FISE-711662 format. One line per 2 residues: for each residue x, y, z of C-alpha. Coordinates in steps of 0.02 Angstrom, whole numbers. Each point is the difference from the previous one (the first is absolute). Layout:
REM FISE-711662
X Y Z | ...
//
This chain:
REM FISE-711662
2850 4079 5296 | 92 -93 -116
166 -118 47 | 117 -101 -89
-33 -176 16 | 173 -45 25
31 4 195 | 185 56 -22
-67 171 -90 | -141 18 132
142 -20 144 | 124 134 -78
-147 123 -25 | -88 -15 165
179 23 100 | 39 151 -105
-163 66 48 | 27 -47 182
162 82 11 | -39 166 -92
64 -51 -165 | -125 108 -105
93 77 -140 | 19 -140 -148
102 26 -164 | -59 -132 -130
93 -38 -162 | -124 -101 -123
23 -192 -12 | -74 -154 19
89 -100 134 | -27 140 114
-198 -9 -40 | -43 -78 167
74 151 95 | -63 129 -124
-165 -52 18 | 3 -2 210
75 159 -4 | -90 93 -144
-166 -49 66 | 30 44 185
-59 185 25 | 114 2 143
150 7 -111 | 61 139 -130
68 -98 -141 | 112 95 -142
4 -96 -181 | 188 33 -78
54 -109 -141 | 188 27 0
64 -86 171 | 142 98 14
-96 153 -12 | -144 -77 119
150 -39 134 | 73 197 -14
-181 56 21 | -22 -87 152
164 50 72 | -49 167 -42
-172 -8 93 | 92 -95 149
133 140 0 | -145 138 36
-126 -107 102 | 132 -81 126
-82 -164 -25 | 10 -161 -89
-63 -10 -185 | -29 -165 -82
41 -53 -169 | -72 -147 -84
57 -85 -167 | -20 -164 -97
144 -138 -12 | 162 -2 -100
93 148 -53 | -128 122 62
55 -18 168 | 192 47 -51
-62 172 -59 | -31 46 173
179 -28 54 | 78 189 -25
-142 61 105 | 18 -142 113
196 63 25 | -45 174 2
-126 -39 161 | 124 -102 83
131 142 5 | -104 130 33
-106 -82 131 | -177 10 -75
-133 -132 37 | -43 -94 -155
-95 -174 -12 | 23 -101 -161
-132 -139 -18 | 34 -103 -151
-87 -145 -71 | 88 -152 -44
-19 -176 -66 | -7 -138 98
180 -76 46 | -37 -141 -99
-15 111 -149 | 167 83 15
138 -56 -114 | -97 -132 -109
-8 108 -141 | -163 81 45
-55 178 -72 | 25 154 106
101 -84 141 | 156 48 83
91 -35 175 | -107 144 91
33 -66 181 | 131 113 87
19 93 -163 | 32 167 102
93 -90 146 | 140 135 -14
-113 148 11 | -152 -34 110
-39 -18 161 | -86 -151 1
-37 -126 -106 | -186 -117 -2
11 -142 -101 | -172 -63 25
-66 -185 -41 | -163 -28 -102
-115 -42 143 | -57 148 127
84 -63 155 | 40 80 175
190 -22 -49 | -50 119 -164
-98 128 101 | 149 35 113
125 20 -144 | -127 131 -71
-23 82 185 | 190 9 15
39 70 -170 | -119 139 18
71 41 188 | 167 11 -71
-46 115 -139 | -84 104 140
118 20 127 | 187 -48 -106
-67 115 -118 | 40 -75 -162
-54 -141 -133 | -84 -157 29
-45 -148 -134 | -135 -99 38
-1 -153 -146 | -162 -83 -25
-14 -158 -113 | -193 -18 -68
-51 -158 -111 | -141 15 -119
-142 43 -19 | 39 176 53
-156 98 -57 | -135 -86 125
-80 103 135 | -105 -39 169
-109 107 85 | 49 -56 177
195 -17 75 | 50 -178 22
143 52 111 | 25 61 182
171 98 -11 | 110 19 152
70 185 13 | 137 40 127
9 179 76 | 156 105 -29
74 5 195 | 138 -99 -35
69 120 -134 | -43 147 90
109 11 134 | 69 162 50
190 5 79 | 49 140 110
170 105 -34 | 147 -74 79
97 91 121 | 74 167 -91
119 58 127 | 161 -64 -102
-69 90 -150 | -54 151 78
185 9 64 | 72 -19 -178
-129 136 -49 | 38 133 127
207 -26 -41 | -29 18 -181
-6 170 -96 | -37 -46 -169
-154 -122 -25 | -82 -23 -159
-189 -69 -22 | -18 -52 -155
-181 -56 -71 | -45 -100 -135
-173 -53 -76 | -127 42 130
-184 29 12 | -73 159 43
-38 43 180 | 106 -127 70
82 118 94 | -64 112 128
15 191 -5 | 76 -16 169
135 -110 -62 | 42 100 -157
22 155 108 | 122 -76 129
103 -63 -140 | 11 180 -85
37 78 173 | 154 -106 31
152 94 -63 | 93 -163 -16
-117 -88 -101 | -17 26 -195
-162 -89 -74 | 19 -65 -189
-159 -48 -80 | -38 -84 -173
-141 44 -129 | -102 -139 71
34 42 182 | -172 99 24
89 89 126 | 22 194 2
81 129 101 | 90 168 -59
179 -61 97 | -11 -166 -90
98 -41 -156 | -118 -82 -126
119 15 -154 | 139 -107 59
104 -18 -167 | -17 200 -29
87 25 168 | 143 -139 8
35 -21 -195 | 133 144 3
89 -58 148 | 187 -15 -4
84 -128 130 | 12 125 139
-188 46 -19 | -36 -191 16
106 -22 151 | -70 150 81
-171 -60 -27 | 17 -184 54
-123 -26 142 | 53 -99 153
-156 -73 17 | -124 -33 -136
-172 -45 30 | -131 -67 -157
-182 -58 -5 | -109 -3 -157
29 -111 -151 | 123 3 -154
112 149 -20 | 3 61 -172
176 110 11 | 136 -87 -72
114 128 51 | -45 -5 177
4 -182 20 | 191 21 -70
38 132 123 | -57 -91 150
82 -172 -77 | 168 110 -9
-9 95 164 | -70 -110 105
-99 70 159 | 52 -102 191
-184 -26 15 | -144 -40 -117
-154 -26 77 | -146 -45 -109
-172 -12 70 | -150 -106 -63
-114 -118 51 | 44 -133 -102
144 4 -89 | 200 82 1
88 7 -174 | 185 10 25
1 147 -141 | 148 72 58
110 -153 75 | 16 75 156
-167 -49 80 | 7 -1 190
-164 -5 68 | -190 -48 -58
-118 78 111 | -178 -102 -26
-104 142 19 | -105 126 -111
104 155 -16 | -105 119 71
-20 -129 151 | 196 -7 2
15 211 -2 | -131 23 117
70 -101 134 | 187 26 -50
15 188 -34 | -57 67 180
147 -105 75 | 122 80 -83
79 179 27 | 58 154 -96
169 -14 -70 | 91 158 -71
40 -31 -184 | 15 104 -160
-55 -153 -97 | -179 31 -28
37 204 -30 | 133 -42 -135
-114 -127 -97 | -145 141 13
126 143 -85 | 73 -128 -127
-187 -32 -40 | -52 169 -17
161 29 -121 | -35 -134 -94
-185 46 -31 | 41 184 -79
130 -95 -101 | -133 -118 -75
-120 153 -26 | 152 94 -98
17 -152 -107 | -180 -33 -50
-18 178 -43 | 114 -22 -145
2 -189 -41 | -78 -61 -160
-146 -98 -29 | 33 -169 64
-48 -151 126 | 68 100 155
-104 162 -43 | -156 -103 -42
6 -91 153 | 32 158 108
-148 67 -89 | -111 -163 22
49 -6 179 | -58 179 31
-166 -15 -72 | -76 -136 92
-152 47 82 | 7 8 174
-64 -153 117 | 20 -101 -156
83 -178 -14 | 147 -18 -107
54 -171 -65 | 173 -13 -91
67 -134 -118 | 167 -69 28
186 38 -80 | 21 186 -58
-161 60 55 | 12 -15 195
180 53 -13 | -36 153 -75
-143 27 133 | 133 -21 125
61 172 -57 | -150 88 37
-106 75 144 | -164 -59 30
-155 75 87 | -25 -71 163
-160 -39 -33 | 30 -117 -145
9 -181 42 | 143 -97 -110
6 -192 -41 | 114 -104 -107
43 -179 -27 | 158 -2 88
10 -172 56 | 72 -67 -159
8 164 -91 | -64 -76 -160
-95 88 -136 | -117 -139 -40
-151 45 100 | 3 184 43
-142 48 -97 | -112 -141 62
50 35 181 | -46 183 -21
-154 -35 -67 | -42 -120 133
50 129 139 | -107 137 -87
-142 -114 -1 | 9 -36 197
54 182 34 | -130 156 36
153 101 -46 | 7 63 -202
148 -82 -78 | 144 35 -104
120 -127 -81 | 159 57 -61
79 -124 -113 | 148 -32 -122
-30 -62 -180 | 72 -158 18
-91 -31 166 | -164 41 -90
27 -98 -128 | 45 -140 84
-151 -4 107 | -129 68 -153
-128 -158 65 | -29 101 150
-100 122 -85 | -126 -161 -52
-95 29 171 | -180 56 32
47 77 173 | 95 157 -43
-59 153 71 | -54 140 -113
123 106 96 | 149 -106 -35
147 93 -68 | 139 -78 -95
148 119 -32 | 124 -98 -126
167 69 -28 | 58 -70 -165
191 24 -30 | -13 -135 -141
76 -144 97 | 76 -55 175
65 168 56 | 68 -84 156
142 -76 -95 | 65 172 -63
8 49 178 | 106 -151 63
184 -27 -20 | 37 -82 -164
-107 93 -135 | 83 -1 -169
-90 70 -157 | -19 -171 -116
-110 -119 -74 | 34 -121 163
-49 119 110 | -150 87 -89
-85 -167 -33 | 52 -126 142
19 128 144 | -96 151 -38
-146 -78 -99 | -8 134 -128
-181 11 -80 | -115 119 -95
-165 -61 112 | -125 123 63
-161 -28 121 | -108 84 -126
-72 -152 -59 | -9 -96 169
-84 154 66 | -138 -9 -149
-23 -186 30 | -41 7 190
-92 150 2 | 138 122 85
-13 189 -45 | 173 39 -89
123 144 7 | 166 47 -45
152 110 38 | 171 30 -63
47 161 47 | -25 120 154
-155 91 -86 | -85 -155 -26
42 -84 165 | -87 141 75
-157 -32 -101 | 9 -170 23
1 -4 184 | -133 130 -2
-123 -109 -111 | 59 -168 95
-62 63 167 | -148 72 -75
-69 -163 -80 | -100 -103 115
-118 -90 -115 | 107 -133 -45
180 -62 50 | 125 100 -90
199 -16 -74 | 112 161 -17
153 -61 -98 | 148 109 -4
126 -38 -112 | 174 54 56
176 -10 -102 | 73 -170 17
186 50 -27 | 2 161 107
-89 -62 146 | 165 -87 94
92 161 -41 | -121 120 84
-7 -106 153 | 190 -24 15
30 188 -15 | -120 43 134
110 -120 117 | 143 101 -50
-67 177 39 | -67 -48 182
170 58 63
//
């Protein structure tokens, strides 16, 4: 076996191995050579080489998202480390475990004019769960910090940073370890607390005729079928699920904006719940957030083992438990309440669905029509990854087959690593993956395709409306040079040459007929990854969507 000669590098590698951190995404560099040598020469680790650090971190994020365990990213010193920050922030807010291991110069070389040096210690302090600033020599204190960092990533579900200073020579190796590392067990962070007395909350629940359960980003199969059926049976409960909730029932409302956008003030007041129960991650729908902030429920309970964001400025209780544990304990204690709350919502859902189908039958080819066609075309039991901005918002308007797992980087809602995340997720998942993205998101993260680990059955559906279509949907849009240049980012670029350079099959569509053919060819192509680029009319897209909401009444 080949080991790096530097004892500190040996310690990091051996503790990672002892604690089950075996997936390592490495970006090439010199200062991190001791780590690269140690990880890459040990068959117990699975190492991946991705040159662009921003792409590497999002690729690791996608892997961790699917595997539900930490993935490590390793980089050299200097600005390389800063390129991890977008993925660090996303992991922090999406509660995805990620371990950043950065090589550094010794402290004596910082701020003296030496090359490739920055102040690396605590650089992610605002968005990391633990910062292990190591010293040059291997020590029990360093071992303890490395252990604590890894433990935090596992059990607090988020990113941690291990910063390791190495002095030259960097490439020397030995055949025997010179360290005897100390590893902690996980017990101190793995305690499970029992639910508190639920009697006061059961009493409030039993007195309420209008309860709204709102579900954000949620992992598939997190909620048992018994809980789903119990919520669906309760005539005083309406369940609203976002596309990223991975939660399905015929009586749940999955297209929130379609339901509430046409509401007048009387409708909002009638729909306002007495009790709001939320679980899962970030909420996409701006309309549901605006509604609940204006028409405030008397009680807002959030259920999560770790965090409770006061998203609607009315949080009254945080239940520190998994949602499934909470509902399986809580619901059997409750009593049925006579109410028409759920029945009215189900009736409204049916009405809106009929109106949506009528509108789609006559709507012009546009983003709205394309997203409807694309979502309906998705293969059963596939994984859908969606980029941010208009892509996720359009997807929110469509019903998705219950067998499809849906993911999106909603922690920070950025476009910067959507493609890289999707590729990492596709690599780590056993499901065929379809990534739906807009043109600006795709172009922004085009280095994601510089990746040797893309599955041959990976599909990209790229909706190209020649700019940032989201800004045409948002208030304030005016057709002028300032808007087109500085907000929309108008362009005439396509994915054709990128596809050729990176070995993707490339297809195009620009109307209903070519879209039908393009989707058929896309799903038939499994010998190499494929891109279907769909061109939609820039100026007409927003008017088609706005007219849709007008015709829902």
